[in-house]
VEXRO-663037 format. One record per residue (C-alpha): x, y, z; residue in three letters. Coordinates in steps of 0.001 Angstrom, whole numbers, plus 500000, padded with zeros to 6 digits. Layout:
REM VEXRO-663037
XYZAla/...
//
This chain:
REM VEXRO-663037
355624520082532402Unk/352577520458529936Unk/349270520213531230Unk/346028519941529201Unk/343558522653529163Unk/340923520376531049Unk/342941520168534324Unk/342628523776535186Unk/338826523669534901Unk/337239524390538403Unk/334921521940539861Unk/331669523196539758Unk/329522521864542973Unk/325679522605543146Unk/324388522826546493Unk/320885522639545443Unk/321479519413543423Unk/319828516711545670Unk/319705514019542852Unk/322106511527544771Unk/320152512113548080Unk/317952509178547468Unk/320381506773545669Unk/320860503537547329Unk/317725503335549032Unk/318540506225551384Unk/315717507837553539Unk/314931511566553319Unk/316363513697556038Unk/313491514166559037Unk/312921517703560453Unk/314487518554563743Unk/312857517526566750Unk/310649520073568290Unk/310323521915565024Unk/306673521801563683Unk/306055522084559845Unk/303648524296558187Unk/300301522620557949Unk/297460523399555608Unk/294033522169556592Unk/291706520340554239Unk/289086522864554393Unk/290894525892552626Unk/290462528880554914Unk/290327531383551783Unk/287405529334550556Unk/285530528977553606Unk/285788532838554155Unk/284722533641550589Unk/281761531528550844Unk/280717532691554689Unk/281215536290553510Unk/278921535912550565Unk/276382533763552587Unk/276440536591555417Unk/275650539533552497Unk/272894537442551433Unk/271561536904554705Unk/271646540557555609Unk/269931541109552329Unk/267023538633553160Unk/266522539919556768Unk/266438543684555636Unk/263645542797553153Unk/261917541030555887Unk/262087543735558303Unk/260995546302556004Unk/258138544354555088Unk/257571544208558788Unk/257688547555559388Unk/255138548365556588Unk/252526545697557680Unk/252984546064561408Unk/252678549862561666Unk/253845551562564693Unk/255966549199566591Unk/257945550194569659Unk/261717549060570130Unk/261888547782566408Unk/265389547226565164Unk/267046547496561837Unk/269935545801559974Unk/271716549296560633Unk/270980549174564458Unk/271188545585565531Unk/272177546308569175Unk/270379548615571504Unk/273100548940574009Unk/270985551180575905Unk/268215548700576649Unk/269007546834579935Unk/265883544333579479Unk/267237542712576198Unk/268916539169576012Unk/272500539608576485Unk/274048536617575980Unk/274148536383572068Unk/275693539865571756Unk/278058539069574563Unk/279323536230572454Unk/279784538300569646Unk/281866540744571095Unk/284025538013572550Unk/284631536328568927Unk/285694539721567766Unk/287938540251570810Unk/289552536587570347Unk/290307537197566588Unk/292137540482567382Unk/294059538488569743Unk/295096535697567395Unk/295857538171564235Unk/298077540137566444Unk/300581537035566181Unk/299258535484563009Unk/301620535153559934Unk/298824535774557795Unk/296269538512559327Unk/293825538189556542Unk/292508534546555547Unk/292602535481552121Unk/296138536018551470Unk/298959533395552313Unk/302655533860553237Unk/302032537602553563Unk/305318539795552631Unk/306610541601555682Unk/306158544641554539Unk/302423544438553872Unk/302092542667557064Unk/301061545786559088Unk/298440547050556254Unk/296630543454556375Unk/296299543631560214Unk/294620547104559754Unk/292000545633557089Unk/291570542608559307Unk/290458544846562174Unk/287811545763559938Unk/287102542762558273Unk/285995540490561177Unk/283501542883562502Unk/281716543020559080Unk/282154539167559041Unk/280493538487562497Unk/278026541401562158Unk/275059539150560748Unk/275395536974564013Unk/274510540215565991Unk/271585540848563337Unk/270007537508563505Unk/269879537984567438Unk/268494541296567952Unk/265834541655565074Unk/263709539286566782Unk/262538537463563703Unk/262148533582563233Unk/264077533781560183Unk/266898535527561589Unk/266968532774564157Unk/267297530263561614Unk/270089532014559564Unk/271724532500562839Unk/271847528529563420Unk/273254528024560011Unk/275969530961560519Unk/276874529843564001Unk/276986526065563161Unk/278872526352560019Unk/281462528594561710Unk/281958526180564257Unk/281834522855562156Unk/284644524526559930Unk/286784525443562871Unk/286547522378564559Unk/287588520712561321Unk/290606522926561003Unk/291718522335564415Unk/291613518423564064Unk/293340518835560798Unk/296045520786561924Unk/296520520765566138Unk/300062521983565699Unk/301201525001563986Unk/304623526727564008Unk/304156530087565008Unk/305245530769568823Unk/304087527404570400Unk/303034524275568938Unk/299805524177570429Unk/299362528051570646Unk/296267527921567742Unk/294575525304569318Unk/294582526956572893Unk/293864530338571475Unk/290916529118569364Unk/289178527642572487Unk/287115531176573304Unk/285976531174569707Unk/284840527548569605Unk/282955528265573080Unk/281458531420571797Unk/280270529666568282Unk/279138526804570446Unk/276908528916572689Unk/275588530806569619Unk/274670527271567862Unk/272688526487571170Unk/271119529774571508Unk/269543530707568373Unk/267739527207568279Unk/266355528084571666Unk/265377531483570665Unk/263513529932567733Unk/261398527873569781Unk/260956530332572240Unk/259632533003569760Unk/260444536557569521Unk/260286538762573000Unk/257362540899573327Unk/258454542542576792Unk/261543544416576160Unk/262501547769576767Unk/259607550110577247Unk/256950546717577135Unk/259066545275579822Unk/258003545172583691Unk/261434545505585124Unk/261015548993584859Unk/257664549075586553Unk/259241546622589092Unk/261816549073589718Unk/259719552194590469Unk/257490549576592909Unk/260654548722594830Unk/261571552266595215Unk/258085553325596416Unk/257796550263598639Unk/257782551000602147Unk/261001549889603846Unk/260636548135607270Unk/262411549744610105Unk/265756547835611013Unk/266625550108613937Unk/267554548100616963Unk/269992548021619647Unk/272234545574617953Unk/273127547611615117Unk/275118549900617611Unk/277205546983618820Unk/280850546522616832Unk/280776544153614463Unk/282776540877614967Unk/285857539865613358Unk/283801536997611313Unk/281099539306610359Unk/283732542040609032Unk/285472539206606893Unk/282275538055605803Unk/281489541496604569Unk/284866541848602668Unk/284077538541600701Unk/280625539395599874Unk/281912542553598306Unk/284115540833595904Unk/281241538227594699Unk/278787539962592080Unk/275102538211593095Unk/272816539248590126Unk/269547541049591372Unk/265996540398589781Unk/265113544165590238Unk/268490545595588915Unk/270458544737585657Unk/273660545804584597Unk/273700547875581308Unk/274405545794578360Unk/277738547906577705Unk/278978546876580892Unk/278199543242580675Unk/279906543342577540Unk/282938544932579088Unk/282989542315581921Unk/282973539332579487Unk/285182541200577143Unk/288036541471580118Unk/287528537914580865Unk/288450536863577871Unk/291051539329577697Unk/292830537701580630Unk/292719534170578912Unk/294680535402575928Unk/297078537383577894Unk/297921534502580231Unk/298273532067577453Unk/300752534584575778Unk/302553535009579095Unk/302849531415579208Unk/303950530275575548Unk/306362532855575374Unk/308455532294578490Unk/307967528512579597Unk/308879526615576386Unk/312095528495576545Unk/312624527735579793Unk/312226524098578893Unk/314551524293576487Unk/317208525983578121Unk/316850523015581343Unk/317006520746578679Unk/320403522304577181Unk/322583522237580471Unk/325459520071580574Unk/328757520325582139Unk/330145522935579925Unk/328028525158582150Unk/330594525032584925Unk/333064526475582496Unk/330876529248581596Unk/330341530067585240Unk/333835529929586127Unk/334485532954583354Unk/332078535002585365Unk/334095534242588376Unk/330964532241589918Unk/332091528638591522Unk/328798526693592807Unk/331067523320593319Unk/333971521476592557Unk/332198518665591035Unk/330814519668587710Unk/327665517247587616Unk/326555519068591036Unk/327093522397589287Unk/324770520963586427Unk/322182519698589204Unk/322444523084590898Unk/321902525096587698Unk/319088522763586678Unk/317564523147590090Unk/317633527006589822Unk/316287526941586096Unk/313206524844587621Unk/312738527506590435Unk/312679530252587746Unk/309949528511586014Unk/307782527836589266Unk/308504531529590089Unk/307259532635586887Unk/303934530291586756Unk/303219531387590369Unk/303637535002589500Unk/301226534621586550Unk/298820532525588263Unk/298619535280591127Unk/298089537914588386Unk/295248536074586911Unk/293608535742590531Unk/294211539263591291Unk/292481540399587891Unk/289629538062588348Unk/288958539286591964Unk/289414543025590743Unk/286894542454587786Unk/284045540826590290Unk/284829543804592436Unk/284120545960589416Unk/280837544655588801Unk/279591545021592300Unk/281071548792592139Unk/279370549065588857Unk/276198548508590272Unk/276592550689593357Unk/277503553486591334Unk/274829553098589038Unk/271968553080591815Unk/273860556117593412Unk/273635558249590384Unk/269980556793589853Unk/269261558560593029Unk/271056561711592271Unk/273865560934594360Unk/276728562776592065Unk/279445562450594606Unk/279541558707594676Unk/281345558814591256Unk/282604562593590773Unk/284448564793593228Unk/282314567855592236Unk/278780568764591369Unk/278036567442587522Unk/274956567467585339Unk/274192564103584300Unk/273533564668580594Unk/275332563545577317Unk/278185565236576164Unk/280717565165573171Unk/283439563685575449Unk/280568561207577088Unk/279778559847573827Unk/283073559366572890Unk/284135557520576027Unk/280796555693575968Unk/281779554264572399Unk/285113553163573418Unk/284745552114577234Unk/284651548316576104Unk/288125548440574020Unk/289375550580576828Unk/288608548161579450Unk/290191545060577658Unk/293433547001576820Unk/293795548093580410Unk/293276544468581567Unk/295979543316579221Unk/298516545925579911Unk/297634545217583972Unk/298160541798583622Unk/301426541865581954Unk/302916544643584329Unk/301525542550587404Unk/303107539462586228Unk/306614540921585902Unk/306382542680589393Unk/305139539796591041Unk/307798537655589181Unk/310529539922590800Unk/309141539692594334Unk/308887535765594165Unk/312513535821592746Unk/313698537720595793Unk/311454535915598318Unk/312704532292596902Unk/316446533213595963Unk/317167535841599052Unk/315207534063601729Unk/314082530777601333Unk/317147529242599730Unk/319639530672602327Unk/317282529424604880Unk/317131525707603682Unk/320286525577601822Unk/322672527832603087Unk/323455529494599719Unk/323006533263598432Unk/323107534730602013Unk/323655538254600676Unk/320468539771602225Unk/321070538236605396Unk/324630539450605596Unk/323908542893605040Unk/321016542706607377Unk/323294541230610083Unk/325769543822609440Unk/323543546775610043Unk/321726545038613062Unk/322856548084615531Unk/320938550697613436Unk/317706548110613143Unk/317787547531616838Unk/318151551264617499Unk/315084552186615075Unk/312900549877616542Unk/313722550584620262Unk/313548554464619534Unk/309911553778617620Unk/308634551644620712Unk/310112554268622957Unk/307986556933621351Unk/304721554813621523Unk/305040553727625174Unk/305872557344626317Unk/303038558614624183Unk/300530556189625919Unk/301666556241629323Unk/303530559625629986Unk/302228562009627531Unk/298524561527627751Unk/296231562096630736Unk/292711561248631218Unk/290479563345633225Unk/286634563427633458Unk/286093561140630211Unk/288688563651628199Unk/292085563421626973Unk/294934566086627139Unk/298812566709627257Unk/300783565779630236Unk/304276566446631166Unk/304921568951628319Unk/308529569750629341Unk/309626565950629029Unk/307514565851625725Unk/309487568761624333Unk/312903567473625462Unk/312120564136623707Unk/311271565845620538Unk/314389567563620239Unk/316227564419621155Unk/314948562167618736Unk/314996564586615681Unk/317987562766613774Unk/316618559340614800Unk/313280560047613515Unk/314843561567610184Unk/315971557935609359Unk/313018556375610490Unk/311252558904608020Unk/313393557554605243Unk/312413554003605878Unk/308737555296605958Unk/309227556901602692Unk/310564553731601144Unk/307367551779602427Unk/305141554363601108Unk/306574554139597876Unk/306672550252597903Unk/302707550273599070Unk/301655552935596445Unk/303384551112593717Unk/301780547808594757Unk/298141549297595065Unk/298527550884591784Unk/300017547959590119Unk/297082545793591786Unk/294179548085590600Unk/295847549015587185Unk/293302546695585419Unk/290268548401586738Unk/288905551726585111Unk/286127552114587842Unk/288903553545590317Unk/291227556324589884Unk/294794555699590739Unk/295219559235591506Unk/293929561567594217Unk/290285562473594195Unk/290844565978593250Unk/293031565000590291Unk/290997561920589216Unk/290070563824586148Unk/293812563323584491Unk/293552559635584884Unk/292266558601581340Unk/290756555222582105Unk/288723556603585016Unk/287712559647582853Unk/286300557136580365Unk/284398555080582982Unk/282812558326584606Unk/282005560135581467Unk/280445556859579916Unk/278156556653583285Unk/276702560143582354Unk/275535558676578717Unk/274169555544580551Unk/272114557028583527Unk/270896559817581183Unk/269561557665578590Unk/268430554474580461Unk/267369555675583799Unk/264772553005585014Unk/262257555585586307Unk/262556557643583159Unk/261835554468581079Unk/258872553492583278Unk/257264556991582741Unk/258053556752578798Unk/256385553459578952Unk/253452554665580444Unk/253107557547578266Unk/253362555399574983Unk/250638553274576545Unk/248357556233576990Unk/249310557186573057Unk/248726553617571874Unk/245709552942573832Unk/243939555983572750Unk/243629557461576359Unk/241911554381578054Unk/245032554011580353Unk/245321557850580983Unk/241792557734582369Unk/242620554823584288Unk/245501556593586014Unk/243674559678586573Unk/240741558008588298Unk/243279556352590471Unk/245011559228591140Unk/241844561468592130Unk/240371558266593669Unk/237125558366591536Unk/235303554970591904Unk/231819554714591086Unk/231600551703593012Unk/233025553130596137Unk/231464555017598610Unk/232128558839598962Unk/234398558693602165Unk/236511556365600781Unk/236678558503597398Unk/237584561636599257Unk/240530559590601413Unk/241816558537597953Unk/241921561916596345Unk/243668563425599715Unk/246276560589599667Unk/246871561097596073Unk/247309564605596112Unk/249864564413599197Unk/251948562080597610Unk/252216564206594341Unk/253012567307596764Unk/255419565388598598Unk/257105563995595406Unk/257297567470593817Unk/258622569088596944Unk/261444566541596958Unk/262673566358593690Unk/265700568541593500Unk/265897568831589784Unk/262582570837589900Unk/264080573143592870Unk/265911575819590415Unk/262696575967587995Unk/260585577583590960Unk/259706581240590926Unk/261179581515594682Unk/264636580434593613Unk/264492582284590730Unk/263834585555591976Unk/266037585370595392Unk/269399583388594212Unk/271820583676591816Unk/271946581164588833Unk/275311579720590140Unk/273643579268593472Unk/271542576254592173Unk/274061573876590256Unk/271839571140589135Unk/268738571939590436Unk/270361571538594344Unk/270805574942596332Unk/274397575199598269Unk/274563575815601718Unk/275482579509601475Unk/272474579860598863Unk/270064578290601388Unk/271305580691604239Unk/271060583663602123Unk/267447582762600840Unk/266389582436604430Unk/267607586146605461Unk/266061587517602541Unk/262917585822603715Unk/262859587277606957Unk/263599590742605857Unk/260957590716602992Unk/257374590510603834Unk/255432587220603032Unk/254468586821599555Unk/250576586065598740Unk/250210582344598342Unk/250432581070594674Unk/247343579123593551Unk/249645575958592665Unk/251545575950596114Unk/250387576046599750Unk/252079577899602623Unk/253176574176603818Unk/255066573631600347Unk/256838576737600522Unk/258148576075604052Unk/259151572482602864Unk/261119573976600105Unk/262892576474602258Unk/
//
């Protein structure tokens, strides 16, 4: 039994040798159905970003030269911007649309790069250990890439509008090209990249239309202090309001009127004499974009998976359920139909929960915009308690600056987290409603909840009757009305019933505690996406970080962009620029000195102007603490923010009675002192 050496050589098979695959005209293997192969668009992303970044740098340099030349040639200019301070976030009169669109672009890019395989466009097939570092670099790269669009809008130069048109049109054209080349991508869902790019395409399209319109319209000459918005705001404040008091106002409003008022409180209607600050407008639009991206992610992460699961259900599902002791039917095909139907109900419940979450977030956003306007108006008038739980000084601070800078990003993040939690909670509620209530009623299955409730029906009936007994006896037996007043009646019976129902009320209190927890949780979950409402008690609202950000940012906004202050500063600047001509006109108007008018009319105007000035100074709470009377007779802590407390006022009145009257000051009349007290 001799064998040659060749018989013992093992056969070497190469798994990577595919040379015989295409023999005999065999066709290549097609990828599995539903799997999207990677796609490289014709317009290479790396080359495009290198070109756009270089072009953007050239545009910024050209605009810097033009802006510097304009400053040298134009001399003194008010409200002029530079390339390093493109957007004046404290100006309420500038064009908000392009700035809002740029911020929408930035957030859309952030939402896409979180799940993108290549966060930076300059690298392809990024290794897993470097992907997080690339995401950090991308967070700083995209603001630099889109910054020239912001500069072109806010510099108010025709060359800037031309460059802005070129930049936005180039971005739009290349992105549309890449979308048509590769509508399907392998990450998460086939059409996720296409759907996620819709907000970016919309913002680019808006900028491509807005820049030519701004070029044709020309630079704005009535922004910030030059605008008539601030003077119109002051005129509206000083306008005499018509008396609306009537007998009908004391009547109780009807149900339809109350419903209409509630509906109006959730609809933001712009007003001509009041504009939202730019920071809050940007926050509202970014929150809207955040809702879209969050809803898109919630859909593509769950719904396609449910479709795959439902398509893969076959007769083997009956054996799988039997292993867990679940027998839906003796017929395996009926089991397949039941499980398929239940899977479809899961999808319906999830989509209903996500839709409800989107609607709730949208209504909360509109309500927030209405409340923003109400809070700003209150702070403009000095009503600090409309926002804060204690007396505050409206001025910038270190914490206020930090909160004001991060308000927009904080709002977007809170909306995203709020929508995700709302969707999960609403999904659980819909599942309980469908599988524990609706299906048992219509199909006679899953009657667990009804079985438990039916077994405990004596307890429920007892609690209901006891609660009803207490309400009926409180209304008819323990309250008596005499001469228009109410008092206790049958006190002995009241004390006896209180003792007898103690244990029953303990059980009722347990149900009330559970109901209180449910109501509190639902209220906080519904309002989780709002930063203008604190989820804590009024005394503990400082521990709510979202509301703290909002409240501190309002301090900066009100102290730096108060319309009355802006109107006053614009008036002073007019007096400086026009060489005193405007100041002379104002002084003539105040004193009533008109050369062509009669002496009697001049005297009336002078008296009216002086009384109006006196009334304004007396009723200005911020000047109250600076007067000699309050500085000498009151402690410093008695006048917080220029407003005396009640105790301080009483103390001042007592001291004024004890001390003799001081001689009248040349600048204040006795009438003024009486009004001040």
